[in-house]
C-alpha positions in Angstrom: 13.0 38.1 8.9 16.6 38.0 8.6 18.3 41.0 7.0 21.9 42.3 6.3 23.3 43.7 9.1 21.2 42.6 11.7 21.8 42.5 15.4 19.8 39.2 16.4 22.9 37.1 16.7 24.2 39.7 19.0 20.9 40.5 21.1 21.5 38.1 23.8 24.9 39.6 24.6 23.8 43.4 23.9 20.6 43.3 26.3 21.9 43.2 29.6 23.6 45.8 29.0 20.7 48.1 28.5 19.3 50.3 31.0 15.8 49.5 33.0 13.9 52.0 31.2 10.1 52.1 30.1 10.9 52.3 26.3 13.2 50.3 23.7 14.1 52.9 21.1 15.6 51.0 18.0 16.3 53.7 15.3 17.3 50.7 12.8 14.8 47.7 13.1 15.9 46.4 10.0 14.6 42.7 10.5 13.3 43.1 13.9 15.9 40.6 15.7 16.9 42.9 18.4 13.1 44.3 19.0 12.0 40.7 19.1 14.6 39.6 21.8 13.6 43.1 23.8 9.8 42.2 23.9 10.6 38.5 24.7 12.9 39.8 27.6 9.8 41.5 29.1 12.3 44.3 30.2 10.4 47.1 28.6 7.0 48.3 28.2 6.9 50.4 25.2 8.7 50.4 22.0 9.5 52.7 19.2 10.9 51.3 16.0 12.3 53.2 13.0 14.4 52.5 9.8 15.2 54.4 6.6 14.4 52.2 4.4 10.5 52.3 3.0 10.2 48.8 2.6 10.9 47.7 6.2 8.6 50.1 7.1 6.0 48.9 4.8 6.3 45.5 5.9 6.1 46.6 9.6 3.0 48.6 9.1 1.2 45.7 7.3 2.0 43.6 9.9 0.5 46.0 12.3 -2.5 46.5 10.2 -2.9 42.6 10.4 -1.6 40.8 7.3 1.0 37.8 7.6 3.5 36.7 5.3 3.3 33.4 4.3 5.7 30.8 5.7 7.0 29.7 2.3 7.0 31.4 -1.0 7.9 30.1 -4.4 10.9 31.5 -6.3 8.1 33.3 -8.6 6.2 34.9 -5.8 9.7 36.2 -4.2 10.9 37.9 -7.2 7.4 39.3 -8.0 7.7 40.8 -4.6 11.2 41.7 -5.2 
């Protein structure tokens, strides 16, 4: 998911500088771009992600519970969710 202020464009450059530790902690998960790269890197075995935006947290909790968003939404569906 794209998210304003996201770090996904910089993730490939940031990850090599991160220490070799068990936990990856992301205090501002946003769209999850940095976390996605961290998972794919195989560098970490446990993840803790947070965000102050309640809608972002609700979105990721829904995914964690098994819900998956559709790939495409109509404009009406988007505006209804917004």
